[in-house]
C-alpha positions in Angstrom: 25.5 85.5 103.2 25.1 82.2 101.4 26.3 79.9 104.2 24.0 80.4 107.2 22.6 77.6 109.3 20.0 77.6 112.0 22.7 76.9 114.5 24.7 80.0 113.3 21.6 82.2 113.7 20.9 81.0 117.2 24.5 81.7 118.2 24.3 85.1 116.6 21.3 86.1 118.6 22.2 84.0 121.6 18.8 82.2 121.6 17.7 78.6 122.3 16.4 76.4 119.5 12.7 76.8 120.6 12.9 80.6 120.9 10.1 82.4 119.0 9.0 85.9 118.4 6.2 87.6 116.4 7.7 89.4 113.4 10.9 89.4 111.3 11.7 91.9 108.5 14.6 90.8 106.2 15.8 93.8 104.2 17.4 92.7 100.9 16.4 89.1 101.4 17.8 87.8 98.1 16.3 84.5 97.1 14.9 84.0 100.6 17.2 81.1 101.5 18.6 82.8 104.6 15.2 84.3 105.4 13.8 80.8 105.5 16.4 79.6 108.0 15.6 82.5 110.4 11.9 82.4 109.7 11.3 79.3 111.8 11.6 81.4 114.9 9.0 84.0 113.9 5.2 83.9 113.5 5.2 86.4 110.6 8.1 86.9 108.1 8.4 89.9 105.8 11.0 90.4 103.1 12.1 93.2 100.8 14.0 93.0 97.5 14.5 95.2 94.5 15.9 92.6 92.0 13.1 91.0 89.8 14.7 87.5 89.8 15.0 87.6 93.6 11.4 88.8 94.0 10.4 85.8 92.0 12.2 83.5 94.3 10.6 85.2 97.4 7.2 84.7 95.8 7.9 81.0 95.3 8.8 80.7 99.0 5.5 82.5 99.9 7.2 85.3 101.8 5.3 88.6 102.3 7.1 91.3 100.4 7.2 94.8 102.0 8.2 97.7 99.8 6.8 100.6 101.8 7.4 101.9 105.3 6.5 99.4 107.9 4.1 100.7 110.6 4.5 98.2 113.3 7.1 97.0 115.8 9.5 94.2 114.8 11.3 91.8 117.0 14.1 91.5 114.4 15.3 93.4 111.4 18.1 91.9 109.3 20.2 92.9 106.3 22.4 89.9 105.5 24.2 90.4 102.2 23.5 87.7 99.6 26.0 89.1 97.1 29.8 89.2 97.0 30.9 86.6 99.5 33.3 83.7 99.1 33.4 82.4 95.5 31.1 85.2 94.2 33.5 87.9 95.5 36.5 86.0 94.1 34.6 85.6 90.8 33.9 89.3 90.7 37.6 90.0 91.3 38.6 87.5 88.6 36.2 89.2 86.2 37.6 92.6 87.0 41.2 91.3 86.6 40.4 90.0 83.1 39.0 93.4 82.1 42.0 95.3 83.5 44.4 92.9 81.8 42.8 93.4 78.4 42.7 97.2 78.8 46.3 97.4 79.9 47.4 95.1 77.0 45.7 97.3 74.4 47.0 100.6 76.0 50.6 99.5 76.6 51.1 97.9 73.2 49.1 100.6 71.5 47.5 97.7 69.6 44.4 95.6 69.6 45.9 92.9 67.5 44.5 89.5 68.4 41.5 90.9 70.2 38.0 90.3 68.8 36.1 93.5 68.6 32.9 91.6 68.1 33.3 89.8 71.4 33.9 93.1 73.1 30.7 94.7 71.5 28.7 91.7 72.8 30.1 92.1 76.3 29.2 95.8 76.2 25.7 94.8 75.2 25.6 92.2 78.0 26.5 94.8 80.7 24.1 97.4 79.2 21.1 95.2 79.2 21.9 93.6 82.6 22.5 96.7 84.6 19.6 98.9 83.5 18.4 98.6 87.1 21.0 101.3 87.9 18.3 103.7 86.8 15.6 102.3 89.0 17.1 100.9 92.2 20.1 101.0 94.6 21.3 97.8 96.3 24.7 98.8 97.7 27.7 101.0 97.0 29.7 97.9 96.0 27.0 96.7 93.7 26.6 100.0 92.0 30.3 100.6 91.7 31.0 97.3 90.1 28.2 97.7 87.6 29.5 101.2 86.6 33.0 99.8 86.2 31.9 96.9 84.1 29.9 99.2 81.8 32.5 101.8 81.6 35.4 99.4 80.9 33.3 97.5 78.2 32.7 100.7 76.2 36.3 101.9 76.8 37.5 98.7 75.2 35.2 99.0 72.3 36.4 102.6 71.8 40.0 101.6 71.8 39.4 98.8 69.3 37.2 100.6 66.8 38.5 104.2 67.1 41.7 104.8 69.1 43.7 101.9 67.6 41.5 101.1 64.7 44.5 100.7 62.4 45.7 97.7 64.4 42.4 95.9 64.5 42.5 92.6 62.6 39.0 92.7 61.0 40.0 90.1 58.4 40.1 87.3 61.1 37.3 88.7 63.3 34.6 87.3 61.0 32.2 85.5 63.3 28.6 86.1 62.4 27.3 87.6 65.7 23.7 87.7 64.4 23.7 83.9 64.8 24.2 84.6 68.5 22.1 87.7 69.2 18.9 86.7 67.4 18.5 83.2 68.9 19.4 84.5 72.4 16.9 87.3 72.0 14.2 84.9 71.1 15.1 82.6 73.9 14.9 85.5 76.4 11.4 86.2 75.3 10.3 82.6 75.7 12.2 81.5 78.9 12.4 84.1 81.7 11.4 84.6 85.3 8.9 87.3 84.5 7.6 88.7 81.3 8.6 92.4 81.9 11.0 94.6 79.9 13.8 94.7 82.5 13.5 91.0 83.3 13.6 90.0 79.6 16.7 92.2 79.1 18.3 90.8 82.2 17.7 87.2 80.9 19.0 88.2 77.5 22.2 89.4 79.1 22.6 86.1 80.9 22.1 84.0 77.8 24.3 86.3 75.6 27.2 86.3 78.1 27.4 82.6 77.9 28.3 82.7 74.2 29.9 86.2 73.9 33.4 84.8 73.9 32.8 82.7 70.8 34.0 85.4 68.3 37.3 85.6 70.3 37.8 81.8 70.3 36.9 81.7 66.6 39.4 84.4 65.8 42.2 82.5 67.7 41.3 79.4 65.8 41.6 81.3 62.5 45.0 82.9 63.3 46.3 79.7 64.8 47.7 81.3 68.0 47.2 84.0 70.7 49.5 86.3 72.6 50.3 85.3 76.1 48.6 88.4 77.6 45.4 87.6 75.6 45.4 84.1 77.1 45.7 85.5 80.6 42.6 87.6 79.9 40.6 84.6 78.6 41.7 82.5 81.6 40.5 85.0 84.2 37.3 85.6 82.2 36.6 81.8 82.3 37.7 81.5 85.9 35.1 84.1 86.9 32.2 82.1 85.6 33.6 78.8 87.0 33.8 80.3 90.4 30.2 81.5 90.1 29.2 77.9 89.3 30.9 76.7 92.5 29.0 79.3 94.4 25.7 78.2 92.9 26.4 74.6 93.9 27.3 75.7 97.4 24.1 77.7 97.7 22.0 74.9 96.4 23.5 72.5 99.0 23.1 74.9 101.9 20.0 77.0 100.9 18.2 75.1 98.3 18.8 78.1 95.9 18.4 77.1 92.2 18.1 79.5 89.4 17.8 77.4 86.2 18.4 80.3 83.8 21.7 81.4 85.4 23.0 77.9 86.1 22.4 76.5 82.6 23.9 79.6 81.0 26.9 79.4 83.3 27.4 75.7 82.5 27.3 76.5 78.8 29.8 79.3 79.2 32.2 77.1 81.3 32.0 74.3 78.8 33.1 76.7 76.0 36.2 77.4 78.1 37.1 73.8 78.9 39.3 73.3 75.8 41.0 76.6 76.4 41.6 75.8 80.1 43.4 72.6 79.1 45.6 74.4 76.5 46.3 77.2 79.0 47.5 74.8 81.6 49.5 72.5 79.3 51.0 75.2 77.1 50.8 78.8 78.4 51.9 78.0 81.9 54.8 76.1 80.5 55.9 79.1 78.5 54.6 78.0 75.1 52.2 79.8 72.8 48.6 78.9 72.7 46.8 77.8 69.6 43.4 76.3 69.0 42.7 73.7 66.4 41.3 75.2 63.2 
């Protein structure tokens, strides 16, 4: 719940502003922004979290982390979702829509013409490295379901391009040198991360890589000079997903003080890469014209 004020908490529990209690346990505290709002009413505040980046934020806020069974009475136990509300939920749905549009396009036309296989391989790598926590932790049914869908669809797309409809794949125009993306991103993930641990480095790598994974697709469009309308719809929803996440991060910074430099900078870079495409999409595709990028 990324919009949660002291007044809302007081109305939720029907308490007065100066009400106090001894202990609070926040299960799945996220970055601790909401916990901090509630914590002013308690003498001791405990928080739990399974996500390494969120644990890092909790440590920055000096919250006591609890990962084992609590052996004392608590005045309040909360489980306020910090994921999938407002713009984040809309962003997730936009992302899912983009994936479905691409898969339906390939399957219905029995062709992957105009689609960059290299971009799809990069996205598969993004989801694989980001969601390795599926093997170590469970956050929610929604969270797990979406992760499985993203991974499954990514590899299904790669399969359709490089195996099922290989004869229609335009490898002559899909020539972007992806090593120029993967190697620098990998090095940056080692140097700039929240915690120098394998899962955290791979998560950071996925964030950086996702911000530039669309470049082979944009490069391919610039080489061919145009893109099919259905392909542009896919790119639009893919860019919209990240733009909505940026709005959510701004909202959370304003209301919670949440600020994840790695995710925000990567998101800004990714959105900037789509700016030219968004302009062409609005001025051409929505008016029934074909989209083309300057070579």
